[in-house]
C-alpha positions in Angstrom: -7.2 -33.0 -8.7 -7.5 -32.0 -12.4 -10.9 -30.5 -11.8 -9.5 -28.4 -8.9 -6.6 -27.2 -11.0 -9.0 -26.3 -13.8 -11.3 -24.3 -11.5 -8.3 -22.4 -10.1 -7.1 -21.7 -13.6 -10.5 -20.5 -14.8 -10.9 -18.2 -11.8 -7.4 -16.8 -12.2 -8.1 -16.1 -15.9 -11.4 -14.4 -15.0 -9.8 -12.3 -12.3 -7.0 -11.3 -14.7 -9.5 -10.4 -17.4 -11.6 -8.4 -14.9 -8.5 -6.5 -13.8 -7.5 -5.6 -17.3 -11.0 -4.5 -18.3 -11.2 -2.4 -15.1 -7.8 -0.9 -15.8 -8.9 0.0 -19.4 -12.2 1.5 -18.1 -10.3 3.6 -15.5 -7.8 4.8 -18.2 -10.7 5.8 -20.4 -12.2 7.9 -17.6 -8.9 9.6 -16.8 -8.3 10.3 -20.4 -11.5 12.4 -20.5 -9.9 14.8 -18.0 -7.6 16.0 -20.8 -10.3 16.4 -23.5 -11.1 20.1 -24.1 -14.7 19.4 -25.3 -16.8 22.4 -24.3 -20.2 20.8 -24.8 -22.0 19.8 -21.7 -19.6 21.5 -19.3 -22.3 23.1 -17.2 -24.1 19.8 -16.8 -20.9 18.1 -15.8 -20.1 20.8 -13.3 -23.5 20.6 -11.8 -23.4 16.8 -11.5 -20.0 17.0 -10.0 -21.2 19.5 -7.4 -24.1 17.3 -6.5 -21.8 14.3 -6.1 -19.6 16.4 -3.8 -22.6 17.5 -1.8 -23.8 13.9 -1.4 -20.4 12.3 -0.7 -18.7 15.0 1.4 -21.2 17.5 2.8 -23.9 15.0 3.9 -21.2 12.7 5.3 -19.6 15.3 7.5 -21.5 14.4 10.7 -20.7 10.7 10.4 -17.0 11.4 9.5 -16.6 13.9 12.4 -18.2 11.4 14.9 -16.0 8.5 13.8 -12.9 10.9 13.9 -13.7 12.0 17.5 -14.1 8.4 18.6 -11.0 7.2 16.9 -8.9 10.2 17.8 -9.9 10.2 21.5 -9.4 6.4 21.8 -5.9 6.6 20.2 -4.9 9.7 22.3 -6.2 8.3 25.6 -4.6 4.9 25.1 -1.3 6.5 24.0 -1.3 8.9 26.9 -2.0 6.2 29.4 1.3 4.6 28.5 3.2 8.0 28.4 4.6 7.4 31.9 6.3 4.2 30.7 7.9 6.0 27.7 11.3 7.7 28.2 10.9 10.1 25.2 7.6 12.1 25.4 7.8 12.8 21.6 7.0 9.2 20.9 3.5 9.8 22.0 3.0 12.4 19.3 4.8 10.2 16.7 2.4 7.4 17.6 -0.6 9.6 17.2 0.6 10.8 13.8 1.2 7.2 12.6 -2.2 5.9 13.8 -4.4 8.8 12.9 -2.9 10.7 10.0 -1.0 8.0 8.2 -3.2 4.9 8.6 -6.6 5.3 10.5 -7.8 8.4 8.7 -7.5 7.3 5.1 -8.9 3.9 5.8 -11.9 5.0 7.8 -12.8 7.7 5.3 -12.5 5.1 2.5 -14.9 2.7 4.3 -17.5 5.5 4.9 -17.3 6.6 1.2 -17.7 3.0 0.0 -20.7 2.4 2.2 -22.5 5.7 1.6 -21.7 6.8 -1.9 -19.9 4.1 -3.9 -22.7 1.5 -3.4 -25.2 4.2 -4.3 -23.3 4.9 -7.6 -23.4 1.2 -8.5 -27.2 1.1 -7.8 -27.8 4.3 -9.8 -25.8 3.2 -12.9 -27.2 -0.3 -12.7 -30.8 1.1 -12.9 -29.7 3.4 -15.7 -28.3 0.5 -17.6 -31.4 -1.8 -17.1 -33.8 1.0 -18.0 -31.8 1.7 -21.2 -30.9 5.3 -20.2 -27.3 4.7 -21.0 -28.3 3.5 -24.5 -30.5 6.5 -25.0 -27.6 8.9 -24.1 -25.4 7.1 -26.6 -28.0 7.3 -29.3 -28.1 11.1 -28.9 -24.5 11.2 -29.8 -23.2 11.8 -26.3 -20.4 9.8 -24.7 -21.9 8.1 -21.6 -18.5 8.0 -20.0 -18.2 11.7 -20.1 -21.7 12.5 -19.0 -22.1 9.7 -16.4 -18.7 8.6 -15.2 -16.5 11.8 -15.3 -18.7 13.9 -12.8 -18.8 11.0 -10.4 -15.1 10.4 -10.6 -14.3 14.0 -10.0 -17.0 14.4 -7.2 -15.9 11.3 -5.2 -12.2 12.0 -5.6 -12.6 15.6 -4.5 -14.8 14.5 -1.6 -12.2 11.9 -0.5 -9.5 14.6 -0.3 -11.7 17.0 1.7 -12.9 14.3 4.1 -9.3 13.3 4.8 -8.6 16.8 6.0 -11.8 16.9 8.1 -11.1 13.5 9.6 -7.5 14.2 10.6 -8.4 17.7 12.0 -11.4 16.4 14.0 -9.4 13.3 15.2 -6.5 15.3 16.5 -8.1 18.4 17.9 -11.4 16.9 18.8 -9.8 13.8 20.3 -7.5 15.9 22.3 -10.4 17.9 23.6 -12.4 14.8 24.5 -9.4 13.2 26.2 -8.5 16.4 28.1 -12.1 16.9 29.4 -13.1 13.3 30.1 -9.9 12.0 31.7 -7.2 13.1 34.1 -4.4 11.9 32.0 -1.7 14.6 31.5 -1.5 15.8 27.9 1.0 18.7 28.2 2.4 20.0 25.0 0.6 17.2 23.0 -0.5 19.5 20.2 2.9 21.1 19.9 4.4 17.6 19.7 2.0 16.7 16.9 3.1 19.8 14.9 6.7 18.7 15.3 6.0 15.1 14.4 4.1 15.9 11.2 6.5 15.9 8.2 6.0 16.7 4.5 5.6 13.1 3.8 2.7 12.9 6.2 1.0 15.6 4.2 1.8 14.2 0.7 0.9 10.6 1.4 -2.8 11.2 2.4 -3.2 13.3 -0.7 -1.8 10.4 -2.8 -4.0 7.9 -1.0 -7.1 10.2 -1.5 -6.5 10.4 -5.2 -5.9 6.7 -5.7 -8.8 5.7 -3.3 -11.2 8.0 -5.1 -10.3 6.9 -8.6 -10.2 3.2 -7.7 -13.5 3.2 -5.8 -15.4 5.2 -8.4 -14.0 3.2 -11.4 -14.8 -0.1 -9.7 -18.4 0.8 -8.7 -19.2 2.4 -12.1 -17.8 -0.6 -13.9 -20.0 -3.0 -11.9 -23.1 -0.8 -12.4 -22.6 -0.3 -16.1 -22.1 -4.1 -16.6 -25.5 -5.0 -15.3 -27.2 -6.2 -18.4 -30.4 -8.2 -18.1 -32.5 -7.8 -14.9 -32.9 -5.7 -11.8 -32.0 -8.7 -9.8 -28.4 -8.4 -11.0 -28.0 -5.1 -9.1 -27.7 -6.4 -5.5 -24.8 -8.9 -6.5 -23.1 -6.1 -8.4 -23.3 -3.8 -5.3 -21.9 -6.6 -3.1 -19.0 -7.2 -5.5 -18.3 -3.5 -5.9 -18.2 -2.9 -2.1 -16.0 -5.9 -1.3 -13.6 -5.3 -4.2 -13.3 -1.5 -3.4 -12.5 -2.4 0.2 -9.8 -4.9 -0.9 -8.3 -2.5 -3.5 -8.1 0.3 -0.9 -6.6 -2.1 1.6 -3.9 -3.1 -0.9 -3.2 0.5 -2.0 -3.0 1.6 1.6 -0.5 -1.1 2.5 1.6 -0.5 -0.7 1.9 3.2 -0.2 2.7 2.9 3.5 5.5 0.4 2.7 6.8 2.6 -0.2 7.0 5.8 1.8 7.7 4.7 5.4 9.8 1.6 5.2 
């Protein structure tokens, strides 16, 4: 019993230390946004653009496909029960809740984690093992500004853009798929969606996008830069980065939904 309590205590302390270190690392990256250092701005802009291209542009086909499947499934299932609902506006409200508020942000976060965040962990892990980070620091350049800041900006911007793409494709594309592939009546559905969407439904995905982007990037960079000794440490770091990023996004998504909608 004592051994079990000791293991639980040690794991709790390690988890607490990890959270504090990750929070400090995240704060350090965010603080760089307010530094007015002009050196290396062109390189940072180019690296940020490359990250946006890899994270957002190259992911568009996958995001649109997932959005079409999710949107058409939600709309078809909701419309199938429309005859049992006294108030037709409830169909539009249900679509807004499932697609814009919950499904969209979470699916986009999963895609970004699997496609880009894990790649960032691998990239920075190799940079650490091959002493590239040390070489950058020896040249008098802050590695956090050169390596971390562009990826933070690129992934966060991409997350916001992909949210917009996902919601648009899910609603309009899902409506088109449901209208052409089924005989379920969808009269005035898009008009009902426009009436159901509130200012909160626009603000909340933006907040989620910012928090998801910062959390995912910080966690994956932290894991990659803390690979110290051998290349064999990179796969476990990637696994931990992916799982923890998913859990963080799950918790953030739940907390924001409770805060704004309950």
